[in-house]
C-alpha positions in Angstrom: 271.8 177.0 -11.2 268.8 174.7 -11.9 268.5 173.9 -8.1 268.2 177.7 -7.4 265.7 178.3 -10.2 263.6 175.3 -8.8 263.6 176.7 -5.2 262.6 180.2 -6.6 259.8 178.7 -8.5 258.6 176.7 -5.4 258.7 179.8 -3.1 256.9 182.0 -5.6 254.2 179.5 -6.1 253.7 179.1 -2.4 253.5 183.0 -2.0 251.0 183.3 -4.8 248.9 180.4 -3.3 249.0 182.1 0.1 247.9 185.5 -1.2 245.1 183.8 -3.3 244.0 181.9 -0.1 243.9 185.2 1.8 241.9 186.9 -0.9 239.3 184.1 -0.9 239.1 184.0 2.8 238.8 187.8 3.4 235.7 187.1 5.6 236.0 187.6 9.4 238.1 185.0 11.1 235.3 184.2 13.5 233.0 183.3 10.6 234.8 180.8 8.5 233.2 179.4 5.3 230.8 176.6 5.7 232.4 174.5 2.9 235.9 173.6 1.9 236.7 172.1 -1.6 238.8 169.0 -1.6 241.1 168.1 -4.4 238.5 165.5 -5.5 236.2 168.2 -6.3 233.7 167.4 -3.5 232.7 170.4 -1.3 233.0 169.3 2.4 230.7 171.1 4.8 232.7 172.3 7.9 229.9 173.6 10.2 226.2 173.4 10.9 224.1 176.5 10.0 221.7 178.0 12.4 218.9 177.1 10.1 219.7 173.4 10.1 218.5 170.6 12.4 220.0 167.3 13.1 217.7 164.6 11.7 218.3 161.8 14.3 217.5 164.3 17.2 214.1 165.1 15.6 213.1 161.5 16.5 211.4 161.6 19.9 210.2 165.3 19.7 206.8 165.6 21.2 203.8 166.3 18.9 201.2 168.6 20.3 197.7 169.2 19.1 195.7 172.4 18.7 194.7 172.4 22.4 198.4 172.3 23.5 198.2 168.7 24.8 200.8 166.1 23.6 199.2 163.7 21.1 202.4 161.7 20.1 206.1 161.6 19.3 208.0 161.7 16.1 209.1 158.1 15.3 210.7 158.6 11.9 211.3 161.0 9.0 211.2 159.9 5.4 213.2 161.8 2.6 213.4 161.5 -1.1 216.6 160.9 -3.1 217.4 164.7 -3.2 217.4 164.8 0.6 214.2 166.7 1.0 212.1 165.5 4.1 208.7 164.6 2.9 206.9 162.6 5.5 206.8 162.7 9.4 205.9 159.3 11.1 204.2 159.9 14.5 203.8 157.3 17.2 200.4 157.6 18.9 199.2 156.0 22.2 200.6 152.9 23.7 202.7 152.3 26.8 206.4 151.5 26.6 206.0 150.7 22.9 203.0 148.3 23.5 199.7 149.3 21.8 201.3 152.2 19.9 200.2 152.9 16.4 202.1 154.9 13.7 200.5 157.4 11.5 202.2 159.7 9.0 201.6 163.2 7.7 203.4 165.4 5.1 206.3 167.3 6.5 204.6 170.5 5.5 201.6 169.8 7.8 203.9 170.1 10.9 204.8 173.4 12.5 207.9 173.6 14.6 208.4 175.7 17.6 211.2 176.5 20.0 210.9 178.9 23.0 213.6 181.5 23.7 216.1 180.6 26.3 217.8 182.6 29.1 221.5 181.9 29.8 224.0 183.4 32.1 225.5 186.7 30.8 229.2 187.1 30.8 230.3 188.9 34.0 232.4 192.0 33.5 235.7 191.9 35.3 235.5 193.7 38.7 237.4 197.1 38.9 241.1 196.8 39.9 241.3 197.1 43.8 237.7 196.4 44.3 237.0 194.2 47.4 233.3 193.7 46.6 232.4 190.0 46.2 229.8 188.6 43.9 228.8 185.8 46.2 225.6 187.5 47.3 224.6 188.9 43.9 222.4 187.1 41.3 224.1 186.4 38.1 222.7 188.4 35.3 220.9 186.6 32.5 220.5 187.2 28.8 218.0 185.8 26.3 219.0 183.9 23.2 216.9 183.5 20.2 214.9 180.4 19.3 217.2 180.0 16.2 220.3 179.9 18.3 218.7 177.5 20.8 217.6 175.1 18.0 221.1 175.2 16.4 222.8 174.5 19.7 220.5 171.5 20.7 220.0 170.3 17.1 216.3 170.2 17.1 213.1 172.2 17.9 211.2 172.0 21.2 208.1 170.7 19.7 206.0 169.9 16.8 202.6 171.3 16.4 199.9 169.4 14.4 196.4 170.7 13.9 194.9 167.2 14.7 193.4 166.0 17.9 194.4 162.8 19.6 191.1 161.2 18.7 191.7 162.0 15.1 195.2 160.5 15.1 193.8 157.3 16.8 191.2 157.1 14.0 193.7 157.8 11.2 194.9 154.9 8.9 197.9 153.0 10.1 201.2 153.9 8.4 203.1 151.0 6.7 206.7 150.9 5.6 207.6 149.5 2.2 207.5 145.7 2.3 210.7 143.6 2.0 210.8 141.8 -1.4 212.5 138.9 0.3 209.7 138.6 3.0 207.1 138.7 0.1 208.9 136.0 -1.7 209.1 133.9 1.4 205.4 134.4 2.1 204.4 133.5 -1.5 206.6 130.4 -1.5 205.2 129.3 1.9 201.6 129.9 0.7 202.3 127.9 -2.5 203.7 125.1 -0.4 200.6 125.1 1.8 198.3 125.0 -1.2 200.3 122.1 -2.7 200.0 120.2 0.6 196.3 120.8 0.8 195.8 119.5 -2.8 197.9 116.4 -1.9 195.9 115.6 1.1 192.9 113.3 0.3 
């Protein structure tokens, strides 16, 4: 009797859970929710939105000036503790990494641009009994939006900055935060050098 009651409780709980799951996921099956809650309470993100870029792929994107000529490339992105991107570090000049300088601008100073794409359109199935081949026909193309192109490749085509190459070359160099260990080593080596000079007659 107790075993039967336990099985009945188990099955009814499973059915209630399944119906609740179906009610919560009544959206179209082709558009699943972007987040799933784990037992720990953390919401896991399950897919990339079309409005999101992949930060590592922004590194290397070309930066173009107002005249349409490339003036540099993105070297780094700096974000605050909340995850908001605040600064864009741009590599200017140089060849194979030699002679390059880095300058930085606020993220809001950069405009991002992606061109529309044309991709092959899905071919309709030929009529039954048709003997017409498609070898001599050009495949039809369809245009996809810049947002869809950005989402699929993970980054925009280019960055636009209203600054000329000469202005970037004349801009102050960007410096990363110093290492406390390196500073301590420099101070200790400097102190040792001063002591050596004082001890030398």
